[in-house]
C-alpha positions in Angstrom: 7.7 -22.2 16.7 7.6 -18.7 15.4 5.8 -18.8 12.1 7.4 -15.5 11.0 10.9 -17.0 11.1 12.7 -16.3 7.8 10.1 -13.9 6.5 11.1 -10.8 4.4 8.5 -8.1 3.9 9.0 -5.6 1.1 7.0 -2.4 1.2 5.7 -1.1 -2.1 4.3 2.5 -2.0 4.4 5.7 -3.9 2.3 8.6 -5.3 -1.3 8.1 -6.2 -1.6 7.5 -9.9 2.1 6.5 -10.2 1.1 2.9 -11.3 2.1 0.7 -8.4 -0.2 -2.1 -9.6 2.2 -2.7 -12.6 5.1 -3.2 -10.2 3.1 -5.4 -7.9 2.1 -7.7 -10.8 5.8 -8.2 -11.7 6.7 -9.1 -8.1 3.7 -11.5 -7.9 4.9 -13.2 -11.2 8.3 -13.5 -9.6 7.0 -15.5 -6.7 6.3 -12.9 -4.0 3.1 -13.3 -2.0 1.3 -10.0 -2.2 -0.8 -8.2 0.5 -2.8 -5.4 -1.1 -3.5 -2.8 1.6 -6.4 -1.3 -0.5 -8.1 -4.6 -0.2 -7.4 -4.8 3.5 -8.8 -1.3 3.9 -12.1 -2.4 2.2 -12.4 -5.4 4.3 -12.0 -3.6 7.7 -14.8 -1.1 6.9 -17.3 -3.8 5.8 -20.9 -3.4 7.1 -21.1 -4.4 10.7 -17.4 -3.9 11.4 -16.2 -2.1 14.5 -14.1 0.2 12.3 -17.1 1.3 10.3 -19.0 2.0 13.5 -16.2 4.3 14.7 -16.1 6.1 11.3 -19.9 6.7 11.5 -19.6 7.9 15.1 -17.4 10.7 13.9 -18.5 11.6 10.4 -22.3 10.7 10.7 -24.5 8.4 8.8 -24.4 10.6 5.6 -21.3 8.5 4.7 -23.4 5.4 4.4 -25.4 4.3 1.4 -29.0 3.0 1.5 -27.7 -0.6 2.4 -25.8 0.7 5.4 -22.4 0.2 3.7 -19.7 2.9 3.4 -20.2 5.4 0.6 -16.5 5.8 -0.3 -17.1 8.7 -2.7 -19.1 10.6 0.0 -16.3 10.0 2.6 -13.6 11.0 0.1 -15.4 14.2 -0.7 -15.2 15.1 3.0 -11.6 14.1 3.9 -9.7 15.1 0.8 -10.8 18.7 1.2 -10.0 18.8 5.0 -6.7 17.6 6.1 -7.7 17.5 9.8 -10.6 15.2 8.9 -8.4 13.1 6.9 -6.0 12.7 9.8 -8.9 11.7 12.0 -10.0 9.1 9.6 -6.5 7.7 9.4 -6.3 7.6 13.2 -9.5 5.5 13.2 -8.8 3.1 10.4 -5.0 2.5 10.5 -5.0 0.3 13.7 -7.5 -2.0 12.0 -5.5 -2.1 8.8 -2.3 -2.8 10.6 -3.8 -5.6 12.6 -5.2 -7.3 9.4 -1.8 -6.9 7.6 0.0 -8.6 10.5 -2.5 -11.5 10.4 -2.0 -11.8 6.6 1.7 -11.8 7.0 1.4 -14.6 9.6 -0.9 -16.6 7.3 1.5 -16.4 4.4 4.4 -17.4 6.6 2.6 -20.5 7.9 1.8 -21.5 4.3 5.6 -21.2 3.6 5.5 -17.9 1.7 8.5 -16.1 3.2 8.9 -13.4 0.5 6.0 -11.0 0.9 5.2 -7.7 -0.9 3.1 -5.2 1.1 1.4 -3.0 -1.5 0.3 0.0 0.5 -0.3 3.5 -0.8 -0.2 4.9 2.8 2.7 2.7 3.9 4.4 5.6 5.8 1.3 7.2 7.1 0.0 4.0 8.7 3.5 3.1 10.1 3.3 -0.1 8.2 6.8 0.6 7.0 7.9 -0.7 10.5 7.1 -4.2 9.2 9.3 -3.8 6.1 13.0 -4.6 5.6 13.1 -3.0 2.1 10.9 -0.2 0.7 10.2 0.6 -2.9 8.5 3.7 -4.1 6.9 4.2 -7.5 6.9 7.8 -8.8 5.6 9.6 -11.9 5.4 13.1 -13.3 2.5 15.1 -11.8 0.5 15.7 -15.0 0.7 12.0 -15.9 -0.5 11.0 -12.4 -3.3 13.5 -12.6 -4.6 12.1 -15.9 -4.4 8.6 -14.6 -6.4 9.4 -11.5 -9.1 11.3 -13.5 -9.5 8.3 -15.8 -9.3 5.7 -13.0 -11.6 7.2 -10.5 -13.8 9.4 -12.8 -12.8 12.6 -10.9 -12.6 16.2 -12.0 -9.2 17.7 -12.3 -9.8 19.6 -9.1 -10.7 16.5 -7.2 -7.7 14.7 -8.5 -5.4 17.5 -7.5 -6.8 17.5 -3.9 -6.0 13.8 -3.6 -2.5 14.4 -4.9 -2.1 17.3 -2.5 -3.1 15.1 0.4 -0.1 12.8 0.0 3.6 13.0 0.9 5.8 14.8 -1.6 8.2 13.2 -4.0 11.3 14.1 -1.9 9.9 12.3 1.1 9.5 9.1 -0.9 13.0 9.5 -2.4 14.6 9.9 1.0 12.8 7.1 2.7 13.0 4.3 0.1 15.6 1.8 -0.8 14.5 1.6 -4.5 12.7 4.2 -6.7 10.9 3.1 -9.8 9.7 5.8 -12.2 6.6 5.0 -14.2 5.9 7.6 -16.8 4.4 5.4 -19.4 7.1 3.1 -20.8 5.5 -0.1 -19.7 8.4 -2.3 -21.1 10.9 -0.3 -19.1 8.9 -0.4 -15.9 8.5 -4.2 -16.3 12.2 -4.6 -16.8 13.2 -2.5 -13.9 10.6 -4.2 -11.6 11.9 -7.6 -12.6 15.5 -6.6 -11.9 14.6 -5.1 -8.5 12.6 -8.2 -7.5 15.5 -10.5 -8.6 17.9 -8.4 -6.5 15.7 -8.7 -3.4 15.2 -12.4 -3.9 19.0 -12.9 -4.2 19.5 -10.8 -1.0 16.9 -12.9 0.8 18.5 -16.2 -0.4 21.9 -15.0 0.6 20.7 -14.0 4.0 18.9 -17.3 4.6 22.0 -19.3 3.5 24.2 -17.4 6.0 21.6 -18.1 8.7 21.4 -21.8 7.9 25.2 -22.1 7.8 25.6 -20.3 11.1 23.1 -22.7 12.7 25.1 -25.8 11.6 
């Protein structure tokens, strides 16, 4: 039996610093199983992994710490100031991330979790949007995002801006998404909208499954 039968994968993405985690929590509270692509990305580059070996082959051992683990800050300092190197890193790491995401979707499906939220900041770049029936993008004003990134990651304004510049622009997210959620700081509003969107998607899923069941009778 195909364990992915009846699964709906919803992609959650958006600009860095826009506050996707807030939206993700609301979906989790509303019964969605959540796959966090950032956690997946950390898993695939663990010490001893084939992915880390490939990264070191290209970027050198200076991106490792004393324990032989990936020094994320050192690697970020390289790739966020050189688009070509960022693209090379993506070429290396995305196949590993994609494979792990697919395994996670299958595990959730086997467990009976058919509504899955894929929280992925690089959803489009990694082509993981191919797995998704619905895509939600979280956006925020540039100055707000910059301050959030500086506070969250202890970066300088220049470093934060380089990270922001390395991403797709706002118009791309708007034109490639089914839902847009703006998160400029009104937490209650974001929570309300996120709950409304998750309810709509759940209703859509239930309606689809009801039609499928009726057609099979």
